[in-house]
C-alpha positions in Angstrom: 25.4 35.4 -14.4 23.8 37.7 -17.0 20.8 37.4 -18.9 20.8 38.4 -22.8 20.7 41.4 -24.2 20.4 41.6 -27.7 18.3 45.3 -27.9 18.4 46.8 -31.6 18.7 50.2 -29.7 21.9 49.5 -28.0 23.2 47.9 -31.1 22.5 51.3 -33.3 24.3 53.6 -30.4 27.1 51.2 -30.5 27.5 52.0 -34.1 27.1 55.3 -34.0 29.8 55.8 -31.5 32.0 53.7 -33.6 31.6 56.2 -36.4 32.1 59.2 -34.1 35.5 58.3 -32.9 36.4 56.9 -36.7 36.2 53.0 -36.6 37.2 52.3 -40.3 33.9 49.7 -41.5 36.0 48.7 -44.1 39.1 47.8 -42.4 41.0 44.5 -43.8 42.6 43.3 -40.9 42.7 43.6 -36.8 45.4 45.7 -36.8 45.2 46.9 -33.0 47.1 44.3 -31.0 49.7 44.5 -27.5 53.2 43.6 -27.5 53.8 40.4 -27.4 56.3 40.9 -23.7 52.8 42.2 -22.7 50.5 39.8 -23.3 52.6 37.4 -21.6 52.2 39.2 -18.6 48.7 39.7 -18.6 48.5 35.8 -19.7 50.4 35.1 -16.5 48.5 37.3 -14.5 45.2 35.2 -16.0 46.5 31.9 -15.4 44.0 31.1 -13.4 40.8 31.2 -15.8 43.6 30.0 -19.0 43.9 26.8 -16.9 40.2 26.1 -16.3 39.6 26.8 -19.4 42.0 25.3 -21.1 40.7 22.4 -18.7 38.0 22.2 -19.8 38.0 22.0 -23.5 40.6 19.4 -23.0 38.9 17.1 -21.0 35.1 17.9 -22.9 34.6 15.5 -26.3 31.6 17.7 -26.6 33.5 20.7 -26.7 36.0 18.9 -29.0 33.3 18.0 -31.4 31.9 22.1 -31.4 35.7 23.0 -32.8 35.5 20.7 -35.4 31.7 21.8 -36.5 33.3 25.2 -36.9 32.6 27.0 -33.6 35.5 28.9 -31.6 36.2 30.6 -28.3 37.7 34.0 -27.1 39.1 34.3 -23.8 39.7 38.1 -23.5 41.3 40.0 -20.5 38.7 42.5 -18.7 40.3 45.2 -21.2 39.3 43.3 -24.2 42.5 41.8 -25.0 42.7 38.6 -26.8 44.6 36.5 -24.7 43.1 32.8 -25.6 42.0 32.0 -29.1 41.0 28.4 -29.2 39.9 26.9 -32.8 40.4 24.4 -35.8 43.6 24.4 -37.9 41.1 25.5 -41.0 40.2 28.3 -38.5 43.2 29.1 -37.3 44.8 29.9 -40.9 41.9 31.6 -42.1 42.6 34.0 -38.5 46.0 34.3 -39.4 45.3 36.0 -42.6 42.8 38.9 -40.6 45.5 39.0 -37.9 43.4 37.5 -36.0 45.5 36.4 -32.6 46.2 36.6 -29.2 47.1 39.9 -28.6 44.6 41.4 -30.3 42.4 44.0 -29.2 38.4 44.1 -29.5 37.8 46.8 -28.0 35.0 49.6 -29.5 37.3 51.7 -30.3 39.8 49.5 -32.1 37.1 47.4 -34.4 33.9 48.9 -34.1 30.8 47.2 -32.7 31.2 43.5 -31.6 30.2 41.1 -29.0 32.6 41.5 -27.1 32.6 45.3 -27.1 29.0 45.4 -26.0 29.7 42.8 -23.2 31.8 45.1 -21.9 29.9 48.3 -22.1 26.6 46.5 -20.9 28.4 43.8 -18.7 25.7 41.1 -19.9 25.8 38.7 -22.4 25.2 39.9 -25.8 24.2 38.0 -28.9 25.1 39.6 -32.5 24.3 38.4 -36.2 26.7 39.1 -39.1 24.8 42.6 -39.9 24.7 43.9 -36.1 28.3 44.1 -36.0 30.1 47.9 -37.8 32.9 46.4 -39.6 32.5 44.2 -42.4 35.0 42.0 -40.9 32.5 40.5 -38.4 30.1 40.5 -41.4 29.9 36.5 -41.5 30.3 36.5 -38.0 27.5 35.2 -35.9 28.7 35.8 -31.9 28.1 35.8 -28.6 29.8 37.2 -25.7 29.3 37.0 -21.6 31.2 38.5 -18.6 33.1 36.3 -16.8 32.4 37.8 -12.7 34.5 36.7 -9.8 31.7 36.8 -7.4 33.9 36.9 -4.5 35.4 40.6 -4.9 32.2 41.5 -7.3 34.4 42.1 -10.4 34.3 41.4 -14.1 37.8 39.7 -14.5 37.3 38.3 -18.2 35.0 38.1 -21.1 34.4 34.9 -23.1 32.4 34.9 -26.6 31.8 31.7 -28.6 31.0 32.4 -32.4 30.9 30.6 -35.7 31.1 32.2 -39.1 29.0 31.7 -42.3 26.2 30.2 -39.7 23.7 32.1 -39.6 21.8 30.7 -36.1 23.2 31.6 -32.8 20.3 29.4 -30.8 22.8 27.1 -29.6 25.3 29.5 -28.3 23.8 30.7 -25.7 23.4 27.2 -23.5 27.2 26.8 -24.6 28.8 29.7 -23.2 26.5 29.9 -19.9 27.7 26.1 -19.1 31.1 27.4 -19.7 30.6 30.5 -17.6 29.0 28.3 -14.9 31.6 26.5 -14.9 34.7 29.2 -14.3 32.5 30.9 -11.9 32.1 28.3 -9.9 35.5 27.7 -9.4 36.6 30.9 -9.0 34.3 31.1 -6.2 35.8 27.5 -4.8 39.0 29.4 -5.1 38.4 32.1 -3.2 36.7 30.2 -0.4 39.8 28.5 0.4 41.5 31.9 0.5 40.5 31.9 4.3 41.1 28.4 5.1 45.0 28.5 4.0 45.0 31.7 5.9 43.5 30.4 9.2 46.5 27.6 8.9 49.3 30.1 9.0 51.0 31.5 12.0 51.7 35.0 12.7 55.3 34.8 11.4 54.4 32.8 8.5 51.9 35.8 7.8 54.4 37.9 8.0 57.0 36.1 5.8 54.2 35.7 3.1 53.5 38.9 3.2 56.7 40.2 3.1 57.5 38.3 0.4 54.2 39.3 -1.9 54.8 42.6 -1.8 58.4 42.0 -3.1 56.6 40.3 -5.7 57.5 36.4 -4.8 54.4 34.6 -4.0 56.3 31.7 -2.0 55.7 31.1 1.6 58.8 30.0 3.5 57.4 27.4 6.5 60.5 25.5 8.6 60.1 21.6 7.9 62.5 20.3 10.2 64.8 23.0 13.0 67.4 23.5 11.1 66.0 23.3 7.6 63.8 26.3 5.8 62.1 24.8 2.3 59.7 27.0 -0.1 56.0 25.9 -0.3 53.4 27.3 -2.5 49.8 27.2 -0.4 47.0 27.2 -3.4 46.2 25.4 -6.1 47.8 24.0 -8.9 47.4 22.2 -12.7 49.1 18.8 -13.8 51.5 20.1 -16.6 52.7 16.1 -17.3 51.3 15.3 -20.8 51.2 11.3 -19.9 49.7 12.2 -16.6 51.3 12.6 -12.5 51.6 9.3 -10.5 49.9 9.9 -7.0 51.8 8.6 -4.1 51.3 7.6 -0.5 54.1 9.9 0.4 56.7 12.4 -0.5 59.2 10.0 -2.1 59.1 7.2 -5.2 59.8 4.7 -2.5 56.6 5.5 -1.5 53.5 3.3 -3.3 51.2 4.1 -6.2 47.9 4.8 -5.2 46.5 6.4 -8.7 47.6 9.1 -11.1 45.9 12.4 -12.5 45.3 13.2 -16.1 47.0 16.1 -18.0 45.3 19.3 -16.8 43.9 18.1 -14.0 43.5 20.8 -10.9 44.6 20.4 -8.0 44.5 21.6 -4.0 48.1 21.9 -2.2 46.8 20.8 1.2 49.9 21.4 3.1 53.9 21.9 3.7 55.9 20.2 0.6 58.9 17.9 1.4 62.1 17.2 -0.2 63.0 13.9 -0.7 66.9 12.2 -0.1 67.6 13.2 -4.0 66.1 17.0 -3.5 63.1 16.8 -5.3 60.3 18.6 -3.8 56.5 16.6 -3.1 53.3 18.3 -2.3 50.5 17.3 -0.4 47.4 17.6 -3.3 43.8 16.7 -3.8 41.7 16.9 -6.6 38.7 19.4 -7.0 36.8 16.2 -6.5 38.4 15.2 -3.6 38.4 11.7 -5.0 42.0 11.2 -4.8 44.5 12.4 -2.4 48.4 12.0 -1.9 51.8 13.3 -2.9 53.4 14.7 -6.1 56.6 15.3 -7.6 56.7 18.9 -8.1 58.7 19.1 -10.9 54.9 18.2 -12.9 52.8 21.0 -11.1 52.4 24.2 -12.0 50.9 26.9 -9.3 47.7 28.4 -10.4 48.5 32.5 -10.6 52.6 31.9 -9.4 
């Protein structure tokens, strides 16, 4: 985690840089954005981060209340493009008038000094009041942004911002943001710690098959369940996609007893090989991240994270 950076010198330098590259301080709209196709691809590349953020906001009454209080959350990819905008309906309508949406750019060259562009430059947590921004679009925005770091590879993988409009105070935003960033970074570390474990479960043939398929852009492991049957299987993590929740059973089929259920958007670890029942449905052995419930789930109601 990073310390907060609110140094006036850096803000002044960023304003000067914005002026030198001819950013229009009087622009009325956010007019720089990537194509829908590119946005879809970037969101797919960052699906794990998106799942973590969605999971946290959806499950937490605290964060839902913050949305009602006028807070909104922005998740940008490492290049400064918005890949997730979370706000209430009133703010969403306001943002539509500004063309502020997923895909919009918050890079310095596209909208001047802002919390995301400063966090990108200094790789640190940034707090900006309305007057600190370069463009008048942000004159009533009070923003705090922080880099999200994957400590396994030592790289910034995204930037997260929490902001309010027309509320001249950012005293609570730092704590809110740090809590979310810690949550995301911990799960990034948890996932990466499991990668060597997953690899150790594969024999040399499996590793060769996996390597070959990954080079062709398909993240599926082919593993032999029976002597004459080859089934697809994907180790790693998944998220529950059934809005009403997903039953957990003692074995791979509906004929096995239900022992519990995972709520919508629960993140799961895949713990072994998939098995097919008599109807052709693939069942996966899973456990939740807290290891409080493990069993078999219907593969039609989970989505592989990073797939």
